[in-house]
N, C-alpha and C positions, 0 to 999 in steps of 0.2 A: 504494500500500500504506500504509494508515494505521498510525501508531504512537501509542497513547494511554498517557501516564504518569499514574498516580494516586499521590500521595504522602500517606502517613499516618504518624501517630506510632507508633513501635514498641510492640508489645504491646497496642494498643487493639483490633485486629481479629484473630479467630482464622482458621485456614486456610479453614474453610468460608465465612466472610464474605468473605474475599479472593477465593475462587473464585467466589462469587456476583457480586462486583463485576466480575470479568473476564468472566463469562458475560453479564451484563446490559449492560455497555458494548459488548461485541462485538455483541450483538443490536441495540443502538441504532445502531451504525455500519452494520450490514448493512441495517437498515431504511432508512437514508438512501442507501446506496451500491448496494444490491442483493446478492442471495444469492451471486453469483459472487465477491464480495470477502471472504466469511467466512474462507476458508483463508489469506488474506494480511493479515488484520486482527490486529495485535499489540496486546496490552494488558499493561502492566507495573505491578505494585504495588510501590512502593518504600517502605521504612520508614525514617523519620528518627528518630534517637535522641531520647528525651524530653529536653527542655531545649535542643535544638539548633535550634529554630525558634520564631517568635513571632507573636502576634496582638495588634495594637493596643499594641505596646510591652512586652507581658508574654510570658513563656515558660511556657505551660501544660505540665504534666507528664502522663504517661500516666494517673495517678490523677485528675487534674483533668478530663481528657476523658471518662473513664469515669463520673465523677460527673455531668458534664453530660448524658451520654447516659441515665443512670438517672433523670434528671429532677428 
């Protein structure tokens, strides 16, 4: 039974986007393992508070990530 954790900065993704992550990651695991594993494939989306994690020594905020995504 696979358990996949996805960690994201709090407030960056809305509920629909998180649901899409769960669906697509589940589908990817089922593609590898077979349809029989769908019902036992767990995917969790965990939110980490803005400023509580870092990349390359800096701590990007929710606003910073949204600005990056906007391009």
